[in-house]
mmCIF file of the C-alpha atoms, coordinates in Angstrom:
data_MODEL
# 
_entry.id   MODEL 
# 
loop_
_atom_site.group_PDB 
_atom_site.id 
_atom_site.type_symbol 
_atom_site.label_atom_id 
_atom_site.label_alt_id 
_atom_site.label_comp_id 
_atom_site.label_asym_id 
_atom_site.label_entity_id 
_atom_site.label_seq_id 
_atom_site.pdbx_PDB_ins_code 
_atom_site.Cartn_x 
_atom_site.Cartn_y 
_atom_site.Cartn_z 
_atom_site.occupancy 
_atom_site.B_iso_or_equiv 
_atom_site.pdbx_formal_charge 
_atom_site.auth_seq_id 
_atom_site.auth_comp_id 
_atom_site.auth_asym_id 
_atom_site.auth_atom_id 
_atom_site.pdbx_PDB_model_num 
ATOM 1   C CA . UNK A 1 1   ? -126.745 20.223 -170.554 1.00 0.00 ? 1   UNK A CA 1 
ATOM 2   C CA . UNK A 1 2   ? -123.012 20.503 -170.210 1.00 0.00 ? 2   UNK A CA 1 
ATOM 3   C CA . UNK A 1 3   ? -120.900 18.038 -172.149 1.00 0.00 ? 3   UNK A CA 1 
ATOM 4   C CA . UNK A 1 4   ? -117.573 16.995 -170.688 1.00 0.00 ? 4   UNK A CA 1 
ATOM 5   C CA . UNK A 1 5   ? -114.546 17.280 -172.903 1.00 0.00 ? 5   UNK A CA 1 
ATOM 6   C CA . UNK A 1 6   ? -112.995 13.958 -173.846 1.00 0.00 ? 6   UNK A CA 1 
ATOM 7   C CA . UNK A 1 7   ? -109.600 13.171 -172.379 1.00 0.00 ? 7   UNK A CA 1 
ATOM 8   C CA . UNK A 1 8   ? -106.979 10.698 -173.594 1.00 0.00 ? 8   UNK A CA 1 
ATOM 9   C CA . UNK A 1 9   ? -108.881 9.822  -176.749 1.00 0.00 ? 9   UNK A CA 1 
ATOM 10  C CA . UNK A 1 10  ? -112.073 8.663  -174.993 1.00 0.00 ? 10  UNK A CA 1 
ATOM 11  C CA . UNK A 1 11  ? -115.461 9.979  -175.965 1.00 0.00 ? 11  UNK A CA 1 
ATOM 12  C CA . UNK A 1 12  ? -118.157 10.826 -173.456 1.00 0.00 ? 12  UNK A CA 1 
ATOM 13  C CA . UNK A 1 13  ? -121.821 10.430 -174.095 1.00 0.00 ? 13  UNK A CA 1 
ATOM 14  C CA . UNK A 1 14  ? -124.221 13.180 -173.015 1.00 0.00 ? 14  UNK A CA 1 
ATOM 15  C CA . UNK A 1 15  ? -127.513 12.364 -171.326 1.00 0.00 ? 15  UNK A CA 1 
ATOM 16  C CA . UNK A 1 16  ? -129.390 13.246 -174.513 1.00 0.00 ? 16  UNK A CA 1 
ATOM 17  C CA . UNK A 1 17  ? -127.258 10.874 -176.533 1.00 0.00 ? 17  UNK A CA 1 
ATOM 18  C CA . UNK A 1 18  ? -128.019 8.132  -174.007 1.00 0.00 ? 18  UNK A CA 1 
ATOM 19  C CA . UNK A 1 19  ? -131.724 8.901  -174.323 1.00 0.00 ? 19  UNK A CA 1 
ATOM 20  C CA . UNK A 1 20  ? -131.548 8.720  -178.122 1.00 0.00 ? 20  UNK A CA 1 
ATOM 21  C CA . UNK A 1 21  ? -131.856 4.941  -178.251 1.00 0.00 ? 21  UNK A CA 1 
ATOM 22  C CA . UNK A 1 22  ? -132.465 4.672  -182.004 1.00 0.00 ? 22  UNK A CA 1 
ATOM 23  C CA . UNK A 1 23  ? -129.466 6.891  -182.873 1.00 0.00 ? 23  UNK A CA 1 
ATOM 24  C CA . UNK A 1 24  ? -131.440 9.377  -184.970 1.00 0.00 ? 24  UNK A CA 1 
ATOM 25  C CA . UNK A 1 25  ? -129.852 12.396 -183.294 1.00 0.00 ? 25  UNK A CA 1 
ATOM 26  C CA . UNK A 1 26  ? -133.238 13.529 -181.965 1.00 0.00 ? 26  UNK A CA 1 
ATOM 27  C CA . UNK A 1 27  ? -134.906 12.450 -178.744 1.00 0.00 ? 27  UNK A CA 1 
ATOM 28  C CA . UNK A 1 28  ? -138.353 11.460 -179.961 1.00 0.00 ? 28  UNK A CA 1 
ATOM 29  C CA . UNK A 1 29  ? -141.626 11.292 -178.040 1.00 0.00 ? 29  UNK A CA 1 
ATOM 30  C CA . UNK A 1 30  ? -141.361 7.540  -177.419 1.00 0.00 ? 30  UNK A CA 1 
ATOM 31  C CA . UNK A 1 31  ? -137.853 8.045  -176.004 1.00 0.00 ? 31  UNK A CA 1 
ATOM 32  C CA . UNK A 1 32  ? -139.073 10.898 -173.771 1.00 0.00 ? 32  UNK A CA 1 
ATOM 33  C CA . UNK A 1 33  ? -141.884 8.637  -172.606 1.00 0.00 ? 33  UNK A CA 1 
ATOM 34  C CA . UNK A 1 34  ? -139.357 5.922  -171.759 1.00 0.00 ? 34  UNK A CA 1 
ATOM 35  C CA . UNK A 1 35  ? -137.313 8.463  -169.761 1.00 0.00 ? 35  UNK A CA 1 
ATOM 36  C CA . UNK A 1 36  ? -140.439 9.640  -167.971 1.00 0.00 ? 36  UNK A CA 1 
ATOM 37  C CA . UNK A 1 37  ? -141.441 6.054  -167.180 1.00 0.00 ? 37  UNK A CA 1 
ATOM 38  C CA . UNK A 1 38  ? -137.976 5.299  -165.767 1.00 0.00 ? 38  UNK A CA 1 
ATOM 39  C CA . UNK A 1 39  ? -138.060 8.480  -163.683 1.00 0.00 ? 39  UNK A CA 1 
ATOM 40  C CA . UNK A 1 40  ? -141.467 7.586  -162.212 1.00 0.00 ? 40  UNK A CA 1 
ATOM 41  C CA . UNK A 1 41  ? -140.293 4.038  -161.491 1.00 0.00 ? 41  UNK A CA 1 
ATOM 42  C CA . UNK A 1 42  ? -137.233 5.340  -159.626 1.00 0.00 ? 42  UNK A CA 1 
ATOM 43  C CA . UNK A 1 43  ? -139.369 7.744  -157.611 1.00 0.00 ? 43  UNK A CA 1 
ATOM 44  C CA . UNK A 1 44  ? -141.748 4.960  -156.635 1.00 0.00 ? 44  UNK A CA 1 
ATOM 45  C CA . UNK A 1 45  ? -138.820 2.758  -155.592 1.00 0.00 ? 45  UNK A CA 1 
ATOM 46  C CA . UNK A 1 46  ? -137.373 5.608  -153.523 1.00 0.00 ? 46  UNK A CA 1 
ATOM 47  C CA . UNK A 1 47  ? -140.709 6.310  -151.838 1.00 0.00 ? 47  UNK A CA 1 
ATOM 48  C CA . UNK A 1 48  ? -141.163 2.604  -151.111 1.00 0.00 ? 48  UNK A CA 1 
ATOM 49  C CA . UNK A 1 49  ? -137.699 2.376  -149.561 1.00 0.00 ? 49  UNK A CA 1 
ATOM 50  C CA . UNK A 1 50  ? -138.384 5.475  -147.484 1.00 0.00 ? 50  UNK A CA 1 
ATOM 51  C CA . UNK A 1 51  ? -141.629 4.007  -146.141 1.00 0.00 ? 51  UNK A CA 1 
ATOM 52  C CA . UNK A 1 52  ? -139.889 0.723  -145.317 1.00 0.00 ? 52  UNK A CA 1 
ATOM 53  C CA . UNK A 1 53  ? -137.146 2.513  -143.385 1.00 0.00 ? 53  UNK A CA 1 
ATOM 54  C CA . UNK A 1 54  ? -139.654 4.647  -141.486 1.00 0.00 ? 54  UNK A CA 1 
ATOM 55  C CA . UNK A 1 55  ? -141.674 1.567  -140.616 1.00 0.00 ? 55  UNK A CA 1 
ATOM 56  C CA . UNK A 1 56  ? -138.547 -0.177 -139.299 1.00 0.00 ? 56  UNK A CA 1 
ATOM 57  C CA . UNK A 1 57  ? -137.650 2.899  -137.246 1.00 0.00 ? 57  UNK A CA 1 
ATOM 58  C CA . UNK A 1 58  ? -141.099 2.969  -135.646 1.00 0.00 ? 58  UNK A CA 1 
ATOM 59  C CA . UNK A 1 59  ? -141.036 -0.750 -134.835 1.00 0.00 ? 59  UNK A CA 1 
ATOM 60  C CA . UNK A 1 60  ? -137.586 -0.342 -133.291 1.00 0.00 ? 60  UNK A CA 1 
ATOM 61  C CA . UNK A 1 61  ? -138.832 2.590  -131.200 1.00 0.00 ? 61  UNK A CA 1 
ATOM 62  C CA . UNK A 1 62  ? -141.940 0.696  -130.078 1.00 0.00 ? 62  UNK A CA 1 
ATOM 63  C CA . UNK A 1 63  ? -139.947 -2.387 -129.128 1.00 0.00 ? 63  UNK A CA 1 
ATOM 64  C CA . UNK A 1 64  ? -137.631 -0.141 -127.100 1.00 0.00 ? 64  UNK A CA 1 
ATOM 65  C CA . UNK A 1 65  ? -140.657 1.285  -125.315 1.00 0.00 ? 65  UNK A CA 1 
ATOM 66  C CA . UNK A 1 66  ? -141.811 -2.207 -124.444 1.00 0.00 ? 66  UNK A CA 1 
ATOM 67  C CA . UNK A 1 67  ? -138.384 -3.436 -123.338 1.00 0.00 ? 67  UNK A CA 1 
ATOM 68  C CA . UNK A 1 68  ? -137.533 -0.377 -121.221 1.00 0.00 ? 68  UNK A CA 1 
ATOM 69  C CA . UNK A 1 69  ? -139.688 -1.368 -118.200 1.00 0.00 ? 69  UNK A CA 1 
ATOM 70  C CA . UNK A 1 70  ? -138.262 -4.887 -118.343 1.00 0.00 ? 70  UNK A CA 1 
ATOM 71  C CA . UNK A 1 71  ? -134.740 -3.482 -118.205 1.00 0.00 ? 71  UNK A CA 1 
ATOM 72  C CA . UNK A 1 72  ? -135.671 -1.603 -115.030 1.00 0.00 ? 72  UNK A CA 1 
ATOM 73  C CA . UNK A 1 73  ? -137.130 -4.787 -113.526 1.00 0.00 ? 73  UNK A CA 1 
ATOM 74  C CA . UNK A 1 74  ? -134.074 -6.852 -114.484 1.00 0.00 ? 74  UNK A CA 1 
ATOM 75  C CA . UNK A 1 75  ? -131.668 -4.333 -112.958 1.00 0.00 ? 75  UNK A CA 1 
ATOM 76  C CA . UNK A 1 76  ? -133.772 -4.329 -109.785 1.00 0.00 ? 76  UNK A CA 1 
ATOM 77  C CA . UNK A 1 77  ? -133.704 -8.131 -109.617 1.00 0.00 ? 77  UNK A CA 1 
ATOM 78  C CA . UNK A 1 78  ? -129.932 -8.207 -110.126 1.00 0.00 ? 78  UNK A CA 1 
ATOM 79  C CA . UNK A 1 79  ? -129.522 -5.687 -107.328 1.00 0.00 ? 79  UNK A CA 1 
ATOM 80  C CA . UNK A 1 80  ? -128.157 -2.739 -109.297 1.00 0.00 ? 80  UNK A CA 1 
ATOM 81  C CA . UNK A 1 81  ? -129.905 -0.007 -107.312 1.00 0.00 ? 81  UNK A CA 1 
ATOM 82  C CA . UNK A 1 82  ? -128.030 2.863  -108.945 1.00 0.00 ? 82  UNK A CA 1 
ATOM 83  C CA . UNK A 1 83  ? -128.974 1.575  -112.397 1.00 0.00 ? 83  UNK A CA 1 
ATOM 84  C CA . UNK A 1 84  ? -132.612 1.315  -111.338 1.00 0.00 ? 84  UNK A CA 1 
ATOM 85  C CA . UNK A 1 85  ? -132.649 4.911  -110.150 1.00 0.00 ? 85  UNK A CA 1 
ATOM 86  C CA . UNK A 1 86  ? -130.842 6.135  -113.295 1.00 0.00 ? 86  UNK A CA 1 
ATOM 87  C CA . UNK A 1 87  ? -133.191 4.260  -115.632 1.00 0.00 ? 87  UNK A CA 1 
ATOM 88  C CA . UNK A 1 88  ? -136.215 5.408  -113.663 1.00 0.00 ? 88  UNK A CA 1 
ATOM 89  C CA . UNK A 1 89  ? -135.137 9.044  -113.735 1.00 0.00 ? 89  UNK A CA 1 
ATOM 90  C CA . UNK A 1 90  ? -134.870 9.187  -117.530 1.00 0.00 ? 90  UNK A CA 1 
ATOM 91  C CA . UNK A 1 91  ? -137.956 7.064  -118.215 1.00 0.00 ? 91  UNK A CA 1 
ATOM 92  C CA . UNK A 1 92  ? -140.286 10.059 -118.584 1.00 0.00 ? 92  UNK A CA 1 
ATOM 93  C CA . UNK A 1 93  ? -138.130 11.771 -121.184 1.00 0.00 ? 93  UNK A CA 1 
ATOM 94  C CA . UNK A 1 94  ? -137.564 8.508  -123.027 1.00 0.00 ? 94  UNK A CA 1 
ATOM 95  C CA . UNK A 1 95  ? -141.255 7.637  -123.295 1.00 0.00 ? 95  UNK A CA 1 
ATOM 96  C CA . UNK A 1 96  ? -142.237 11.153 -124.382 1.00 0.00 ? 96  UNK A CA 1 
ATOM 97  C CA . UNK A 1 97  ? -139.507 11.161 -127.056 1.00 0.00 ? 97  UNK A CA 1 
ATOM 98  C CA . UNK A 1 98  ? -140.403 7.761  -128.448 1.00 0.00 ? 98  UNK A CA 1 
ATOM 99  C CA . UNK A 1 99  ? -144.116 8.574  -128.366 1.00 0.00 ? 99  UNK A CA 1 
ATOM 100 C CA . UNK A 1 100 ? -143.308 11.756 -130.306 1.00 0.00 ? 100 UNK A CA 1 
ATOM 101 C CA . UNK A 1 101 ? -141.432 9.792  -132.958 1.00 0.00 ? 101 UNK A CA 1 
ATOM 102 C CA . UNK A 1 102 ? -144.262 7.316  -133.359 1.00 0.00 ? 102 UNK A CA 1 
ATOM 103 C CA . UNK A 1 103 ? -146.915 10.062 -133.302 1.00 0.00 ? 103 UNK A CA 1 
ATOM 104 C CA . UNK A 1 104 ? -145.162 12.100 -135.979 1.00 0.00 ? 104 UNK A CA 1 
ATOM 105 C CA . UNK A 1 105 ? -144.767 9.008  -138.130 1.00 0.00 ? 105 UNK A CA 1 
ATOM 106 C CA . UNK A 1 106 ? -148.471 8.200  -138.014 1.00 0.00 ? 106 UNK A CA 1 
ATOM 107 C CA . UNK A 1 107 ? -149.453 11.862 -138.429 1.00 0.00 ? 107 UNK A CA 1 
ATOM 108 C CA . UNK A 1 108 ? -147.302 12.375 -141.504 1.00 0.00 ? 108 UNK A CA 1 
ATOM 109 C CA . UNK A 1 109 ? -148.387 9.047  -142.952 1.00 0.00 ? 109 UNK A CA 1 
ATOM 110 C CA . UNK A 1 110 ? -152.057 9.955  -142.628 1.00 0.00 ? 110 UNK A CA 1 
ATOM 111 C CA . UNK A 1 111 ? -151.560 13.509 -143.899 1.00 0.00 ? 111 UNK A CA 1 
ATOM 112 C CA . UNK A 1 112 ? -149.830 12.158 -146.981 1.00 0.00 ? 112 UNK A CA 1 
ATOM 113 C CA . UNK A 1 113 ? -152.854 10.010 -147.854 1.00 0.00 ? 113 UNK A CA 1 
ATOM 114 C CA . UNK A 1 114 ? -155.244 12.982 -147.991 1.00 0.00 ? 114 UNK A CA 1 
# 
């Protein structure tokens, strides 16, 4: 590991010195175990955050799929005929795209469990 050179009289601690909690100059097994535990905890937190964000993305996509037909109906009721035709023309692409996002999410989620 590369140690940075101190500047202006300050000393910098290397990662191994930070891991040496008892100050013996050697990173012992219990200290390695503590590092390993912290690393696993961070990975679990990261994976949990990733799953939460993916879940939010899928719910947002599904709610958009449900609200899309209502937006077409509302524009028709208001009398915006050009908006109705524009929304209707892109509906097929929109639904296929959102269904793809949701399908990939569930596929990857289930593949990861096996």
